[in-house]
Structure formats: structure tokens, C-alpha cells
GUMITI-156485 format. One record per residue (C-alpha): residue in one letter; x, y, z. Coordinates in Angstrom, 1 decimal, m for minus. Example, Ala and Ser with C-alpha at 12.3 -4.5 7.8 and 13.67 -1.06 7.14 Angstrom:
# residues 2
PT residuo      u      v      w
PT       A   12.3   m4.5    7.8
PT       S   13.7   m1.1    7.1
//
This chain:
# residues 642
PT residuo      u      v      w
PT       M  m99.7   72.3  m11.2
PT       S m101.5   72.6   m7.8
PT       W m104.5   70.5   m6.9
PT       H m106.6   73.6   m7.2
PT       R m105.8   74.0  m10.9
PT       L m106.3   70.3  m11.4
PT       A m109.7   70.6   m9.8
PT       A m110.6   73.6  m11.9
PT       A m109.6   71.9  m15.1
PT       A m111.5   68.8  m14.1
PT       A m114.6   70.9  m13.4
PT       V m114.6   72.1  m17.0
PT       V m114.2   68.6  m18.3
PT       V m117.2   67.4  m16.2
PT       I m119.3   70.4  m17.3
PT       L m118.5   69.6  m20.9
PT       A m119.4   66.0  m20.4
PT       L m122.7   66.8  m18.7
PT       A m123.6   69.3  m21.3
PT       G m122.8   66.8  m24.1
PT       A m124.9   64.2  m22.4
PT       A m127.8   66.6  m22.1
PT       R m128.0   67.1  m25.8
PT       A m130.0   64.0  m26.0
PT       A m132.9   66.0  m24.6
PT       E m133.1   68.5  m27.5
PT       D m134.9   71.8  m26.8
PT       P m136.4   73.5  m29.8
PT       T m135.4   76.9  m28.5
PT       S m131.7   75.8  m28.7
PT       S m131.6   75.9  m32.5
PT       A m130.4   79.5  m32.7
PT       L m127.2   78.8  m30.8
PT       D m126.7   75.4  m32.3
PT       S m126.6   76.9  m35.8
PT       Y m124.4   79.8  m34.8
PT       D m120.9   79.8  m36.3
PT       Y m118.0   82.1  m35.8
PT       V m119.3   85.7  m36.0
PT       P m116.7   88.4  m36.6
PT       S m116.7   91.3  m34.2
PT       A m116.3   95.0  m35.0
PT       E m112.6   95.0  m36.0
PT       N m113.4   92.5  m38.8
PT       L m115.9   94.8  m40.5
PT       S m115.0   97.1  m43.3
PT       G m114.4  100.8  m42.8
PT       S m117.6  101.7  m44.6
PT       E m119.6   99.6  m42.2
PT       L m118.1  101.4  m39.2
PT       L m118.1  104.9  m40.7
PT       L m121.2  106.5  m39.4
PT       F m122.8  106.6  m35.9
PT       Q m126.0  104.9  m37.2
PT       E m125.9  102.2  m34.6
PT       I m126.2  103.4  m31.0
PT       P m124.0  101.2  m28.7
PT       E m125.8   99.0  m26.3
PT       V m124.6   98.5  m22.7
PT       I m125.6   96.1  m19.9
PT       T m123.6   97.1  m16.8
PT       A m125.3  100.1  m15.4
PT       A m128.8   98.6  m15.2
PT       K m128.1   94.8  m15.6
PT       E m130.2   94.8  m18.8
PT       L m129.2   95.4  m22.4
PT       Q m130.1   99.0  m23.4
PT       P m128.9  101.8  m25.7
PT       I m126.2  103.8  m24.1
PT       T m128.4  106.9  m24.4
PT       E m130.9  105.3  m22.0
PT       S m128.3  104.2  m19.4
PT       P m129.0  105.5  m15.8
PT       S m125.3  106.2  m15.3
PT       A m122.5  107.7  m17.3
PT       V m120.9  104.9  m19.3
PT       S m118.0  104.7  m21.7
PT       V m117.3  101.7  m24.0
PT       I m113.9  100.4  m25.3
PT       T m114.3   98.0  m28.2
PT       A m112.1   95.1  m29.4
PT       D m111.0   97.3  m32.3
PT       D m110.0  100.1  m29.9
PT       I m107.9   97.6  m27.9
PT       Q m106.1   96.2  m30.9
PT       R m105.3   99.6  m32.4
PT       S m104.2  101.2  m29.1
PT       G m100.8   99.7  m29.1
PT       V m100.8   99.2  m25.3
PT       T  m99.8   95.9  m23.7
PT       N m101.8   96.3  m20.4
PT       L m105.3   97.3  m19.4
PT       P m104.5  100.3  m17.2
PT       D m102.7  102.1  m20.0
PT       L m105.8  101.5  m22.2
PT       L m108.1  103.0  m19.6
PT       R m106.2  106.3  m19.5
PT       T m108.3  107.5  m22.4
PT       V m111.6  107.2  m20.5
PT       P m112.9  110.6  m19.2
PT       G m113.2  110.7  m15.4
PT       L m110.9  107.8  m14.7
PT       D m107.7  108.4  m12.7
PT       V m104.9  106.0  m13.6
PT       M m101.8  106.1  m11.4
PT       Q  m98.7  103.9  m12.1
PT       A  m96.5  103.3   m9.0
PT       T  m94.1  100.7  m10.5
PT       A  m93.7   99.2  m14.0
PT       S  m96.3   96.6  m13.0
PT       D  m98.4   98.3  m10.3
PT       F m101.4  100.5  m11.3
PT       N m104.1  102.1   m9.3
PT       I m107.4  103.2  m10.9
PT       T m110.4  105.0   m9.6
PT       A m113.2  107.2  m10.9
PT       R m113.7  110.9  m10.1
PT       G m110.9  111.4   m7.7
PT       F m109.4  110.0   m4.5
PT       N m106.9  107.6   m6.1
PT       H m104.2  106.2   m3.9
PT       L m101.9  103.2   m3.4
PT       L m103.9  100.0   m3.2
PT       A m106.8  101.8   m4.8
PT       N m110.0  100.0   m3.7
PT       K m113.1  102.0   m4.8
PT       M m113.7  100.5   m8.3
PT       L m115.6   97.2   m8.7
PT       V m113.9   95.2  m11.5
PT       L m115.7   92.4  m13.2
PT       V m114.6   89.9  m15.8
PT       D m117.6   88.1  m17.5
PT       G m119.7   89.0  m14.4
PT       R m117.1   87.7  m11.9
PT       S m115.6   90.1   m9.5
PT       V m111.8   90.0   m9.5
PT       Y m110.9   92.3   m6.6
PT       Q m109.0   90.5   m3.9
PT       D m110.8   90.6   m0.6
PT       M m107.6   90.4    1.4
PT       L m106.5   93.9    0.3
PT       G m109.8   94.9   m1.3
PT       V m108.0   95.8   m4.5
PT       T m107.5   94.7   m8.1
PT       L m103.9   93.8   m9.0
PT       W m104.3   94.4  m12.7
PT       E m101.2   92.6  m13.9
PT       T m102.2   89.4  m12.1
PT       L m105.5   88.9  m13.9
PT       P m105.8   85.8  m16.0
PT       L m106.9   87.9  m19.0
PT       L m105.6   88.4  m22.5
PT       L m106.2   91.7  m24.3
PT       D m106.8   89.9  m27.6
PT       D m109.6   88.0  m25.9
PT       I m111.7   91.0  m24.9
PT       E m114.8   91.9  m26.8
PT       R m115.5   95.1  m25.1
PT       I m115.1   97.0  m21.8
PT       E m117.9   99.0  m20.2
PT       I m116.9  101.7  m17.7
PT       V m119.5  103.1  m15.4
PT       R m118.6  106.3  m13.7
PT       G m120.6  106.7  m10.5
PT       P m121.8  104.4   m7.6
PT       G m123.3  101.0   m8.4
PT       S m124.1   99.5   m5.0
PT       A m127.9   99.5   m5.7
PT       L m127.3   96.5   m8.0
PT       Y m123.7   95.3   m7.2
PT       G m123.4   95.8   m3.4
PT       A m120.1   96.7   m1.7
PT       N m117.1   98.1   m3.5
PT       A m119.1   99.5   m6.5
PT       F m118.2  102.7   m4.8
PT       S m116.9  105.2   m7.4
PT       G m117.6  103.1  m10.5
PT       I m117.6   99.7  m12.3
PT       I m115.2   98.4  m14.9
PT       N m116.9   95.4  m16.6
PT       I m114.6   93.4  m18.9
PT       I m116.6   91.2  m21.4
PT       T m114.6   88.6  m23.2
PT       R m115.5   87.0  m26.5
PT       T m117.8   84.1  m26.6
PT       P m116.6   81.0  m28.3
PT       Q m118.8   81.9  m31.3
PT       E m117.0   85.3  m31.6
PT       T m113.6   83.6  m31.4
PT       P m111.8   82.8  m34.7
PT       P m110.3   79.3  m35.1
PT       L m106.8   80.6  m34.3
PT       T m105.4   84.0  m33.2
PT       I m101.7   84.4  m32.6
PT       S m100.0   87.5  m31.3
PT       R  m96.3   88.3  m30.6
PT       I  m95.0   91.6  m29.3
PT       T  m91.4   92.5  m28.3
PT       G  m90.0   95.8  m27.1
PT       D  m87.4   97.5  m25.0
PT       H  m87.3   97.3  m21.2
PT       D  m87.3   93.5  m21.7
PT       L  m91.0   93.5  m22.8
PT       E  m92.1   90.2  m24.3
PT       V  m95.8   89.2  m24.9
PT       A  m97.0   86.0  m26.7
PT       S m100.5   84.7  m26.9
PT       L m102.6   82.1  m28.6
PT       I m106.4   81.8  m28.8
PT       H m108.3   79.0  m30.3
PT       G m112.1   78.8  m30.9
PT       G m114.0   75.8  m32.2
PT       R m116.9   73.4  m31.8
PT       V m117.3   69.8  m30.7
PT       E m120.7   68.3  m31.3
PT       K m123.0   71.0  m30.0
PT       I m120.5   72.6  m27.7
PT       D m118.7   75.7  m28.6
PT       Y m115.4   76.2  m26.8
PT       K m112.5   78.6  m26.5
PT       L m108.9   78.1  m25.2
PT       S m106.3   80.9  m24.6
PT       L m102.7   80.9  m23.5
PT       A m100.4   83.8  m22.9
PT       S  m96.9   84.6  m21.5
PT       D  m95.6   88.1  m20.8
PT       R  m92.8   89.8  m19.0
PT       L  m91.6   93.4  m18.5
PT       G  m88.5   94.8  m17.0
PT       A  m88.3   97.6  m14.5
PT       W  m88.2  101.2  m15.8
PT       D  m84.9  101.6  m14.0
PT       E  m83.0   98.4  m13.4
PT       A  m80.2  100.2  m11.5
PT       T  m82.7  101.5   m8.9
PT       N  m84.2   98.0   m8.6
PT       A  m80.8   96.4   m8.1
PT       A  m79.9   99.0   m5.4
PT       A  m83.2   98.1   m3.6
PT       G  m82.5   94.4   m3.9
PT       L  m85.5   93.9   m6.3
PT       D  m85.7   91.7   m9.3
PT       P  m84.8   93.5  m12.6
PT       I  m87.9   92.0  m14.2
PT       S  m90.9   93.9  m12.8
PT       H  m93.4   91.3  m13.8
PT       K  m93.4   87.9  m15.4
PT       F  m96.6   85.9  m15.8
PT       S  m98.2   83.0  m17.6
PT       R m102.0   83.0  m18.1
PT       W m104.6   80.5  m19.4
PT       N m108.3   80.4  m19.9
PT       A m110.9   78.0  m21.2
PT       S m114.6   78.4  m21.8
PT       A m117.4   76.2  m23.1
PT       Q m120.9   77.1  m24.1
PT       R m124.1   75.3  m25.3
PT       A m127.8   75.7  m25.5
PT       L m129.6   73.9  m22.7
PT       G m133.2   73.9  m21.5
PT       G m134.3   77.1  m23.2
PT       G m131.2   78.9  m22.2
PT       V m127.4   79.0  m22.5
PT       L m124.9   77.3  m20.1
PT       T m121.4   78.8  m20.1
PT       A m118.4   77.5  m18.1
PT       Y m115.2   79.5  m17.6
PT       V m112.0   78.3  m16.0
PT       G m108.5   79.8  m15.9
PT       G m105.5   81.0  m13.9
PT       S m102.3   83.0  m13.8
PT       D  m98.9   82.5  m12.2
PT       G  m96.0   84.8  m11.8
PT       H  m94.5   87.7   m9.9
PT       L  m94.8   91.4  m10.0
PT       Q  m93.6   94.5   m8.1
PT       I  m96.1   96.6   m6.1
PT       L  m95.9   99.7   m3.9
PT       P  m98.5   99.0   m1.2
PT       D  m97.4  101.6    1.2
PT       E  m94.6  104.3    1.3
PT       A  m93.3  102.9    4.6
PT       W  m92.8   99.5    3.1
PT       G  m91.5  100.6   m0.3
PT       T  m91.6   98.5   m3.5
PT       I  m91.8   94.8   m2.9
PT       D  m91.6   91.7   m5.0
PT       Y  m94.9   89.8   m4.9
PT       Q  m95.4   86.2   m6.0
PT       S  m99.0   85.5   m7.2
PT       S m100.9   82.4   m8.3
PT       L m104.6   82.7   m9.1
PT       D m107.2   80.2  m10.2
PT       Y m110.9   80.6  m10.9
PT       W m114.0   78.9  m12.3
PT       N m117.2   80.7  m13.3
PT       L m120.4   78.8  m14.2
PT       V m123.3   80.8  m15.7
PT       Y m126.8   79.7  m16.8
PT       E m128.9   82.3  m18.6
PT       Q m132.4   82.5  m20.0
PT       P m134.1   85.6  m21.3
PT       D m135.6   86.2  m17.8
PT       L m133.3   84.2  m15.5
PT       L m129.6   84.4  m14.6
PT       V m127.8   82.0  m12.2
PT       R m124.1   82.5  m11.6
PT       G m121.6   80.8   m9.3
PT       F m117.9   81.4   m9.2
PT       W m114.8   80.5   m7.2
PT       N m111.7   82.6   m6.9
PT       H m108.5   81.2   m5.3
PT       G m105.1   82.7   m4.8
PT       E m101.8   82.0   m3.1
PT       Q  m99.5   85.0   m2.8
PT       V  m96.1   85.5   m1.1
PT       V  m94.3   88.8   m0.4
PT       L  m90.7   88.1   m1.5
PT       S  m89.0   90.6    0.7
PT       D  m88.1   91.2    4.4
PT       L  m91.8   91.0    5.2
PT       D  m91.8   87.3    4.2
PT       D  m95.6   87.4    4.4
PT       W  m97.9   84.7    2.8
PT       V m101.6   84.6    2.1
PT       E m104.1   82.1    0.6
PT       F m107.7   83.0   m0.1
PT       H m110.9   81.3   m1.3
PT       T m113.9   83.2   m2.5
PT       Y m117.2   81.5   m3.3
PT       D m120.0   83.6   m4.8
PT       L m123.6   82.8   m5.9
PT       E m126.1   85.0   m7.6
PT       V m129.7   84.4   m8.8
PT       Q m131.5   87.1  m10.8
PT       K m135.0   87.0  m12.2
PT       R m136.5   89.4  m14.7
PT       L m140.3   90.2  m14.6
PT       Q m142.6   92.2  m16.9
PT       P m145.6   93.0  m14.8
PT       R m146.8   95.6  m17.3
PT       H m145.7   96.6  m20.8
PT       D m144.1   99.7  m19.4
PT       H m142.3   98.2  m16.4
PT       S m139.3   95.9  m16.4
PT       V m138.5   94.5  m12.9
PT       I m135.2   92.8  m11.8
PT       L m135.1   90.8   m8.6
PT       G m131.9   89.3   m7.3
PT       A m130.1   87.7   m4.4
PT       T m126.4   87.1   m3.6
PT       W m124.3   85.0   m1.2
PT       R m120.6   85.3   m0.8
PT       Q m118.0   83.6    1.5
PT       N m114.5   84.8    1.8
PT       R m111.9   82.7    3.6
PT       I m108.4   84.1    4.2
PT       H m105.4   82.2    5.6
PT       L m102.5   84.3    6.6
PT       S  m99.0   83.5    7.8
PT       E  m98.6   82.5   11.4
PT       E m101.8   80.4   11.4
PT       Q m104.3   83.3   11.1
PT       D m107.6   82.2    9.6
PT       Y m110.6   84.4    9.0
PT       T m113.9   83.7    7.3
PT       Q m116.7   86.1    6.4
PT       R m120.1   85.3    5.0
PT       L m122.0   88.1    3.2
PT       Y m125.5   88.1    1.7
PT       G m127.7   90.6   m0.1
PT       A m130.8   91.1   m2.1
PT       Y m131.8   93.7   m4.7
PT       A m134.7   95.0   m6.7
PT       Q m135.0   97.4   m9.6
PT       D m137.9   98.7  m11.6
PT       H m137.4  100.3  m15.0
PT       Y m140.4  102.4  m16.2
PT       T m140.7  103.7  m19.7
PT       N m143.4  105.5  m21.7
PT       D m144.1  106.4  m25.3
PT       H m142.9  109.9  m24.8
PT       G m139.2  109.1  m24.4
PT       F m139.3  109.3  m20.6
PT       S m137.9  106.5  m18.3
PT       V m137.2  106.1  m14.6
PT       V m134.9  103.5  m13.0
PT       G m135.4  103.0   m9.3
PT       G m133.6  100.4   m7.3
PT       I m132.5   99.4   m3.8
PT       R m130.2   96.8   m2.4
PT       Y m129.8   95.3    1.1
PT       D m126.5   93.8    2.2
PT       H m125.3   92.3    5.4
PT       H m121.6   92.1    6.4
PT       P m120.5   90.3    9.6
PT       L m118.4   93.3   10.8
PT       T m120.1   96.4    9.4
PT       G m123.7   95.2    9.7
PT       D m126.6   96.0    7.5
PT       H m126.6   98.4    4.5
PT       L m129.2   99.9    2.2
PT       S m128.1  101.3   m1.1
PT       P m130.9  103.1   m3.1
PT       R m130.7  104.7   m6.6
PT       V m133.1  106.7   m8.7
PT       S m132.4  107.9  m12.2
PT       A m134.5  109.7  m14.7
PT       V m133.8  109.8  m18.5
PT       Y m135.6  111.8  m21.1
PT       S m135.0  111.1  m24.8
PT       P m136.7  113.7  m27.1
PT       R m135.4  111.8  m30.2
PT       R m133.4  108.8  m31.1
PT       G m129.8  109.3  m30.1
PT       E m130.4  112.2  m27.7
PT       S m131.0  112.0  m23.9
PT       Y m130.9  114.0  m20.7
PT       R m130.2  112.2  m17.5
PT       A m130.4  113.0  m13.7
PT       S m129.7  110.5  m10.9
PT       V m129.0  110.2   m7.2
PT       A m127.4  107.1   m5.7
PT       T m125.6  105.9   m2.6
PT       A m122.9  103.3   m2.2
PT       Y m120.5  101.9    0.4
PT       R m117.2  100.0    0.6
PT       N m116.5   97.4    3.3
PT       P m113.2   97.4    5.0
PT       S m110.8   94.8    3.7
PT       F m109.4   91.9    5.6
PT       F m106.1   93.8    5.7
PT       S m107.6   96.8    7.5
PT       S m109.8   94.7    9.8
PT       Y m107.4   91.9   10.9
PT       L m103.8   92.9   10.0
PT       D m101.2   92.2   12.7
PT       L  m97.7   92.8   11.1
PT       H  m94.4   93.7   12.6
PT       Q  m91.4   95.3   10.8
PT       G  m88.3   95.4   13.0
PT       D  m85.4   97.8   12.6
PT       V  m86.8   99.8    9.7
PT       M  m84.3  102.4   10.9
PT       P  m81.8  102.1   13.7
PT       G  m83.8  101.6   16.9
PT       I  m87.2  102.0   15.2
PT       D  m89.8   99.2   14.8
PT       L  m93.2   99.4   13.0
PT       W  m96.4   97.6   14.1
PT       W  m99.5   97.5   11.9
PT       H m102.7   96.6   13.6
PT       G m106.1   96.0   12.0
PT       N m109.4   97.3   13.4
PT       A m112.3   95.0   13.4
PT       A m114.6   97.8   14.6
PT       L m114.2   99.8   11.4
PT       G m117.4  100.9    9.6
PT       A m118.0  101.0    5.9
PT       E m117.0  104.0    3.7
PT       K m120.0  105.8    2.3
PT       I m120.8  108.0   m0.7
PT       T m123.9  109.9   m1.9
PT       S m123.7  110.9   m5.5
PT       Y m125.7  113.4   m7.6
PT       D m125.2  113.1  m11.4
PT       I m126.5  114.9  m14.5
PT       G m125.7  114.2  m18.1
PT       Y m126.6  115.0  m21.7
PT       Q m125.5  113.1  m24.9
PT       A m126.5  113.3  m28.5
PT       V m125.7  112.0  m31.9
PT       V m125.7  115.4  m33.5
PT       T m125.1  114.2  m37.1
PT       P m124.2  110.7  m38.5
PT       R m120.6  111.9  m38.2
PT       L m120.6  113.6  m34.7
PT       R m121.5  112.4  m31.3
PT       W m120.9  114.2  m28.0
PT       E m121.8  114.0  m24.3
PT       V m121.3  116.0  m21.1
PT       D m121.7  114.9  m17.5
PT       G m121.6  116.7  m14.1
PT       F m121.4  115.2  m10.6
PT       Y m121.3  116.1   m7.0
PT       N m120.2  113.5   m4.5
PT       K m120.3  113.5   m0.7
PT       L m118.0  110.9    0.9
PT       D m118.0  110.0    4.6
PT       D m116.2  107.6    7.0
PT       F m113.0  107.2    4.9
PT       I m110.8  104.4    6.2
PT       V m107.5  106.1    7.0
PT       K m104.2  104.7    8.2
PT       T m103.5  106.5   11.5
PT       M m100.4  106.5   13.7
PT       V m101.5  105.8   17.3
PT       A  m98.1  105.4   19.0
PT       G  m94.7  107.0   18.4
PT       P  m91.0  106.0   18.5
PT       P  m89.2  103.8   19.3
PT       V  m92.2  101.5   18.4
PT       I  m94.4  103.2   15.8
PT       E  m97.8  101.7   15.7
PT       F m100.4  102.2   12.9
PT       T m104.0  101.2   12.8
PT       Y m107.1  102.1   10.6
PT       L m109.9  104.5   11.6
PT       N m113.0  106.0   10.0
PT       T m111.8  109.6   10.2
PT       G m112.1  111.1    6.7
PT       S m114.8  112.9    4.8
PT       A m114.8  114.9    1.7
PT       T m116.7  116.4   m1.2
PT       A m115.9  116.1   m4.9
PT       R m117.5  117.9   m7.8
PT       G m116.6  118.0  m11.4
PT       A m117.6  117.6  m15.1
PT       E m116.6  115.5  m18.1
PT       A m117.1  116.3  m21.8
PT       A m116.4  114.0  m24.7
PT       I m116.8  114.1  m28.5
PT       E m116.3  111.5  m31.2
PT       F m116.2  112.4  m34.9
PT       V m115.7  111.0  m38.4
PT       A m113.9  113.6  m40.5
PT       T m113.5  111.5  m43.7
PT       P m114.0  107.8  m44.6
PT       E m110.3  107.3  m43.6
PT       L m110.0  109.6  m40.5
PT       R m111.9  109.6  m37.2
PT       G m111.1  110.7  m33.8
PT       F m112.1  111.6  m30.2
PT       A m111.4  114.2  m27.6
PT       N m112.5  114.3  m23.9
PT       Y m111.9  116.6  m20.9
PT       A m112.4  115.9  m17.2
PT       Y m112.4  118.5  m14.4
PT       Q m112.6  117.6  m10.7
PT       H m112.3  119.6   m7.5
PT       L m111.9  117.9   m4.2
PT       S m112.6  119.4   m0.8
PT       D m111.1  117.7    2.3
PT       D m113.7  118.1    5.0
PT       S m111.4  116.5    7.6
PT       N m107.8  115.5    8.3
PT       G m106.2  112.4    7.0
PT       I m107.1  112.1    3.3
PT       S m105.1  114.9    1.8
PT       A m102.7  112.4    0.3
PT       Q m105.6  110.9   m1.7
PT       S m105.2  113.5   m4.3
PT       A m106.3  113.8   m7.9
PT       P m105.4  115.9  m10.9
PT       Q m107.8  118.8  m11.4
PT       N m107.7  118.7  m15.2
PT       K m107.2  115.8  m17.7
PT       I m107.4  115.9  m21.5
PT       N m107.4  113.0  m23.9
PT       L m107.1  113.3  m27.7
PT       G m107.1  110.5  m30.3
PT       L m106.9  110.2  m34.1
PT       R m107.3  107.0  m36.2
PT       Y m106.4  106.8  m39.9
PT       T m107.2  103.8  m42.1
PT       R m106.5  103.5  m45.8
PT       S m106.4  100.1  m47.5
PT       G m104.2   98.0  m45.3
PT       F m102.4  101.0  m43.7
PT       R m103.5  101.8  m40.1
PT       A m102.2  104.6  m38.0
PT       D m103.3  105.7  m34.5
PT       A m102.1  108.5  m32.2
PT       Y m103.2  109.4  m28.6
PT       M m102.4  112.1  m26.2
PT       D m103.1  112.0  m22.5
PT       Y m102.5  115.2  m20.5
PT       V m102.7  115.2  m16.7
PT       S m102.4  118.4  m14.7
PT       S m100.2  118.8  m11.6
PT       T m101.1  117.3   m8.3
PT       E m100.1  117.6   m4.7
PT       W  m99.8  114.6   m2.4
PT       D  m99.5  115.4    1.3
PT       G  m97.6  118.6    0.5
PT       R  m95.4  117.0   m2.2
PT       F  m95.8  118.5   m5.6
PT       L  m95.9  116.5   m8.8
PT       P  m95.8  118.4  m12.1
PT       S  m98.2  117.9  m15.0
PT       Y  m97.3  115.4  m17.8
PT       K  m98.2  114.4  m21.3
PT       L  m98.2  110.9  m22.7
PT       V  m98.2  110.6  m26.4
PT       N  m98.7  107.1  m27.7
PT       T  m98.6  106.0  m31.4
PT       R  m99.2  102.8  m33.4
PT       I  m98.6  102.2  m37.1
PT       G  m99.6   98.9  m38.7
PT       Y m100.2   97.3  m42.0
PT       L m102.8   94.6  m42.6
PT       L m101.9   92.3  m45.4
PT       P m104.8   92.4  m47.9
PT       T m104.6   88.7  m48.7
PT       M m104.8   87.5  m45.1
PT       D m105.7   88.7  m41.6
PT       L m102.1   89.3  m40.7
PT       E m101.0   92.7  m39.3
PT       V  m97.5   93.8  m38.5
PT       F  m97.1   96.9  m36.4
PT       V  m94.8   99.2  m34.3
PT       A  m96.0  101.2  m31.3
PT       G  m94.6  103.8  m29.0
PT       F  m95.6  104.6  m25.5
PT       N  m94.6  108.1  m24.2
PT       I  m92.7  108.6  m27.5
PT       F  m91.5  112.1  m26.5
PT       K  m90.1  110.7  m23.3
PT       D  m91.9  113.0  m20.9
PT       S  m90.3  111.3  m17.9
PT       H  m92.5  111.7  m14.9
PT       R  m93.7  110.2  m11.6
PT       E  m97.4  109.6  m11.0
PT       F  m96.9  109.1   m7.2
PT       P  m94.2  110.8   m5.1
PT       T  m92.3  107.7   m4.3
PT       G  m93.3  105.8   m7.4
PT       V  m91.1  104.9  m10.3
PT       E  m90.1  107.4  m13.0
PT       I  m92.0  106.5  m16.2
PT       G  m90.1  106.7  m19.4
PT       R  m90.5  105.7  m23.1
PT       R  m91.1  102.2  m24.5
PT       I  m91.0  101.1  m28.2
PT       T  m92.6   97.8  m29.2
PT       A  m93.1   95.9  m32.4
PT       G  m95.4   92.9  m33.1
PT       V  m97.4   90.7  m35.3
PT       H m101.1   89.8  m35.1
PT       Y m102.4   86.8  m37.1
PT       K m106.0   85.6  m37.2
PT       F m107.3   82.7  m39.3
//
């Protein structure tokens, strides 16, 4: 165990000790949390309690305040803990395929790229991903390496997906959307949850989660180990790659207690293992060693939020590149909520962030970023509300940025709303595109490659116009429709600046484009035993310049799902259709993924046995021209909670 992990673990122990000592000064407002025992989440409720759409889901991500989803200033989808458990998937990206407007592209068995509303590509970098409010994108590449996250599917309470820019509140990188992963609190965690899954292609997943209380401190511990083989071991062997595409261990711990009129929560965790990624076609698939650690400390009152977190990673490219990187990210945010009038809710916030990257060959870079934001949410008694916000950010290379947003929502009745919004956002260049200096010799006889960063790069920009309508039509039927028009400028594009025998690449702001599209979704309850959903997404991209044609997207996507529950028997089926795409003149045909899961929950205990199939009709396909061919996977497992 590295000194970083020892320090992180020690931090949790110190926080627990301090919190325990602080209980001597009891605050009368703390009684609610002190008397709060394990509260079961949605999947523990009976079918009759979940049957009708009587409760409108509440979300927090789009406006940084808890509100009904019908009042959200942005298009939002929610995936619940029950959805996750019954999906049958073993990774987050496959779960996100069912969300309208999200593009999920798998390049290797362990490398996924995700974006919203078009322009997906290798090392996708246009979605902000949060875990309990902590950003998890890696500033070196500006990406989220999904399979490296120290996160357990069984530990997630819900996922909120915002489609559309979010820089007005979140700053850089909330470009095309936000994925906010919210884990269970210690109070929502059962005393013990054990899960074991096995399957073909060398898939093995094991996890253990424990929740409890010591004195007035609620705590949670989670451990997991998982591995997955390559889709095609022969191809991996021919390329000199490990036959195991990824193998990771993950751990997390959190503690929570009432303190001073609020709640103090401490998180700590890490992951360690290797995976295979396809960062660039010129490099091909590479073996990538990753070790991540983090801590996240949050203090929250009804009108105050203070958050500080640290992300640390050490990563090694296990190939001819023989590259190594270590990074430290420190982040601090303070947010204050005001109520100047009964019809206005104001949020004020400030952020500070420091990124330090150490590369091979003694290259060290440090960036300090800071920002401030303000948002006013006006509501009246006639169902009309307006959210207006603006954020200022400073970046040492790209300078100053202003990101405004205005959204209007009209709700003529409970469960129905019309929405219109306009917003801007931006994405800073990564350390990779700003500072890279990498040489590959003899990639072909007599040919060398040089990759050079460009510290003069500007930020990518987007202006988005969005409209939406949603309604609970009957207690058994809910539907929504959204439309968007996005103008994107100053794309950062890899550009060749010198030819053979030494081919040199750098990065330039040369791309611009427009994207327009629509999304429609419906959820229904047919009978007490049967419910389902369907959604459709259309998007059309117009390349207004040269250089981004390879950042393609399917024009049509359809998702269908059915869920059947009777006594202890549970059956689920999902279909994901993605239309054909063209990547830089290379055609990829359409494909259909059909996934199923059948389980039985023993009536005398919370023990479920299940079997699941991914791509059960074996529609073998590629989602990127030089990516792996994706096949079928069958798994079986047991899930025990007590």
C-alpha cells in the first residue's frame, strides 16, 4: 500500500475521531440524523408501492437544489438502484446505453467513451462525471476512464444524467452534459450486502458492502474485485496484449454524523489494476496500469455547502510507449443559499482547483483554476419559474470565461411542464493536448511519429438552445419530449503539421459544427406485474469546417425495456438499437443489443439468484472502426442482503 493510501485511510480515522469527540457538544438540530436507522431504498419496497407514478422524482444536479424533475431547467434522466440491480450489466457504461440522447461507444472490452447529443470519439472529454459531488475526470487526458473508478454498482443509490451544458454552475468540462453518480448514505446501507457474479470471457465480480453505526457515527465500508477477459483473446495475443482486458480491486469507506446544525460526511477510497484502452488509432490498443486514491470531505447545512476533495493517480502505459504519469488534484468549493424573498432562491458559490501533473522524463506542470457562480430561481403561484445563472472562471492558459444560462419552466398542473432554455459552456484543453511531447520511433520502416502539445490552445465552446415538455398523463403513463440546437466552436483537433519520414502531430482549434435533434421517452405500467419504457433519439450533425468528421454519431437510437415481477420471480429485457455511422469515410453498420436478466428472490430472505445475457442474439459488431468486435456474454450470480 502506497503512502498516499495510508494517508487517505488515516484521514478517515482522524475525521471519525474528531467527529466522535465533537459529540460532547450536542446540537438539538442533530436529533433527526442521530435517530435515523437503516432506511431501505426503492428496490426494497413492495411492487404495489412502486406501481403508480404518484411520486414525481426529485433531482438535484441541474440546478444544485432539490426539485421535482418536472421543474428542472435541463433535460434530466434518472437511473435508480432498482434499475441498476435488475439491468444485469456489470459496468456503468452498458447501463447508460438506455438513456435517451447518450452516445456510448465501446473501443475495447474495458474502454468506453460516452457523450451526450453527438460528437463522441476516442478519449471522449465532453461530459462532466461526478461521484458524490467529486469530479472524477482525469485532468491529464481530460477524460473519465470508467473502468478505473473506485465505485461499486451495488453501492449506487441513483444516477442523474443531465443532457445539455452545465458550465453556468459547474464550470469547465460540463460541456455536453453531466453524469452525477450518488452513492448510498450509511443510513441507506444494509448491515451486509454480498454479490458474486461469474460469466464467460473470464468475467468475475465479487463485492461486499457493510453499513453500521458506532456511537453517533454512521459508517459504510465496501470492497470489490473484478476482472474481464478480452472479446478476442487470439487478437490480443497477436498484438502482444494481456488476455485479461481489465482486472481491478476497489475499496471505499464513508462516515457521517450530525454536527453543528448540519451533517459532516467523509469519503475515502481507491482502485488498483490494469485495463486496455484505445487512445488513438495511430497508437492502437495499449495495456494501461492504473492506481487511484481519493478523499472527499463534505459539510452541509440547509443553506450552506463546503466541499474539499483530493484525487491522486499513478498510471503507466505497459507497451512500447513506456509512459508514466502521476497526478494530484485538490479542489475546494463553498456554496451559500439565500432566500431574499419568498419567490426567489439564490445560490452563490466559489471554487478553487489545483492540478499537478508529473510526467516521464521529469516533466512537471501545475495549473491553478478558480471560479465563482451565482444563480437566481424565481417562482410564482401560477406555475411559472425562471432560473438565471452565470459563472466566471479563470484558467492559466485559456484565460477568463463567462458561462450564462437562462431557463423558463411553466407547469400548468402537477406533473406537467414546458421548458425552454439557452446556455453556453466551454471545455479547457487537457494537459495532454497542451504539454504533450512524445516520440514513437519506427512505427513503420523508416517512419517516426512525434506528438507535440500546444500551450496556445483556446477553450472549446458551445451555445445550446433547448426546449422540452413532460407530463404524467395518467397514474400509469409518463412521457417527455425534448429538442435541441447546439452551435459548437473552436474544436480541439489533432492535426498533422509535418510529413514523412518524421510525421509530426499537434493540436489546433480548427473545428466548428452544429447539432440538432430530438428525444422522446415514455414510461408505462401495464399491469401490477408488468411495466416498461421506450425512448428514441434523433440527431443530425453538420460539420462547418474540416477536421471533426471522424467525431461522428448515429442519427437514430431506440431503447426498449420490459420488467416483469410476480412473487419472487423477476424478469427483465432490454433492446438497444443504434443506426449506422460513418467515421472519416469508414462505414459502420447498425446494430441491436438485446440484454436479458431472469432472477428469483427467495421469499424468506433477501437472497436473489439470477442469470443474465448481454447481446444474447450475438449481433457481433464494432462501435469504432478499429475497435474490438463486441460479442455475447452470459453471466450468473447471487445477491444477498441482510
